[in-house]
C-alpha positions in Angstrom: 0.0 0.0 0.0 1.4 3.4 -1.0 2.2 5.5 2.1 1.0 9.1 2.3 3.8 11.5 3.2 3.0 13.5 6.4 1.2 16.9 5.9 4.2 19.0 6.6 5.0 21.8 4.2 8.7 21.8 3.0 10.8 25.0 3.5 12.6 24.3 0.3 12.4 21.8 -2.6 14.9 20.8 -5.2 13.6 18.9 -8.2 15.5 17.3 -11.1 13.2 16.0 -13.8 15.8 13.4 -15.0 17.2 12.6 -18.4 16.2 10.6 -21.4 18.0 7.2 -21.4 20.6 7.2 -24.2 24.1 6.1 -25.1 26.7 7.7 -27.4 29.1 5.5 -29.2 32.3 7.0 -30.7 34.4 5.1 -33.2 38.1 5.4 -33.6 37.8 7.9 -36.5 35.7 10.2 -34.3 32.3 9.4 -35.7 29.6 9.5 -33.1 26.3 7.6 -33.0 23.7 8.5 -30.4 21.0 6.0 -29.4 18.1 7.0 -27.4 16.2 4.2 -25.5 12.8 5.8 -24.9 10.6 8.8 -24.8 10.3 9.1 -21.0 12.8 10.6 -18.6 14.4 8.5 -15.9 16.3 9.2 -12.7 14.1 12.1 -11.5 15.1 13.2 -8.0 13.3 15.3 -5.4 14.9 16.7 -2.3 12.7 18.2 0.5 14.0 20.3 3.3 12.1 21.2 6.5 13.4 23.9 8.7 12.8 24.2 12.5 10.1 21.6 12.6 9.0 20.1 15.9 10.2 16.8 17.3 6.7 15.3 16.7 6.9 16.3 13.0 10.4 14.7 12.8 8.9 11.6 14.2 6.1 11.6 11.5 8.8 11.8 8.8 10.9 9.0 10.3 7.8 6.8 10.8 6.9 7.3 7.2 10.4 6.3 6.1 10.2 3.1 8.2 6.7 2.3 6.9 7.8 2.8 3.2 11.2 1.2 3.3 10.2 -1.8 5.5 8.2 -3.1 2.5 10.0 -1.2 -0.2 6.8 0.8 -1.1 6.2 4.2 -2.5 5.5 7.7 -1.0 2.5 9.6 -2.2 2.6 13.4 -2.1 -0.4 15.8 -2.0 -1.0 19.5 -2.2 -0.5 19.6 1.6 3.0 18.2 1.7 5.8 17.6 -0.9 4.1 19.3 -3.8 2.7 22.2 -1.8 3.1 25.4 -3.8 3.7 23.8 -7.1 1.2 24.6 -9.9 0.9 23.9 -13.5 2.8 21.3 -15.5 5.3 20.4 -12.8 2.4 19.1 -10.6 2.2 16.1 -13.0 5.6 15.0 -12.0 4.8 15.0 -8.3 1.3 13.8 -8.0 0.3 10.4 -9.3 -3.2 11.1 -10.8 -5.6 9.0 -12.9 -7.0 10.9 -15.9 -10.0 9.6 -17.7 -10.0 10.2 -21.4 -13.0 12.0 -23.0 -14.3 8.8 -24.6 -14.2 7.0 -21.3 -12.3 4.1 -22.8 -9.5 4.1 -20.3 -7.4 5.7 -17.7 -3.9 7.3 -18.0 -1.7 7.6 -14.9 0.3 10.8 -14.8 3.3 11.5 -12.6 6.0 9.4 -11.0 6.0 7.0 -8.1 8.4 8.2 -5.4 10.7 6.2 -3.2 13.2 7.3 -0.6 16.7 7.3 -2.1 18.2 7.3 1.4 17.2 7.9 5.0 16.1 11.3 6.2 18.9 13.5 7.7 17.9 15.2 11.0 19.9 18.1 12.4 18.9 19.4 15.8 18.8 23.2 15.9 17.7 23.8 19.5 15.6 22.1 22.1 12.5 20.6 20.4 13.3 21.8 16.9 15.2 20.2 14.0 16.0 20.6 10.4 15.2 17.5 8.2 16.3 16.7 4.7 14.6 13.9 2.6 15.8 12.6 -0.8 13.5 10.7 -3.2 13.9 9.1 -6.6 11.1 9.0 -9.1 10.1 5.6 -10.5 8.2 4.7 -13.7 7.1 1.3 -12.4 4.0 -0.3 -13.7 0.7 0.6 -12.0 
């Protein structure tokens, strides 16, 4: 079951949409051939930073990490947490949504599934307050 990320608004967000999978081959005479392996970007990354949050909020993030990684599941973001403040086209990368086509013949899933790429980093700033940094990697896994 996909785990909902806690409703804590990040202080900052760093998003890399990834690259298109490709390889360049270069021959001895300098001729280059470039092969592209798809039309969808891979290796998207998302870094969220939370400044001066309470110990209870830190606990929610760490509990979410444990819940997701203990079964190697996904994290789901909403407008109240990781994707808060993002509008327009970029929202499609963060939020996994089902879109029904006009004819009603099927559904299309937009967006990436997100997994933690490492454990959250917690830095205590003063009593009862901490800074937390979380890193995620976007996955194009099957629905």
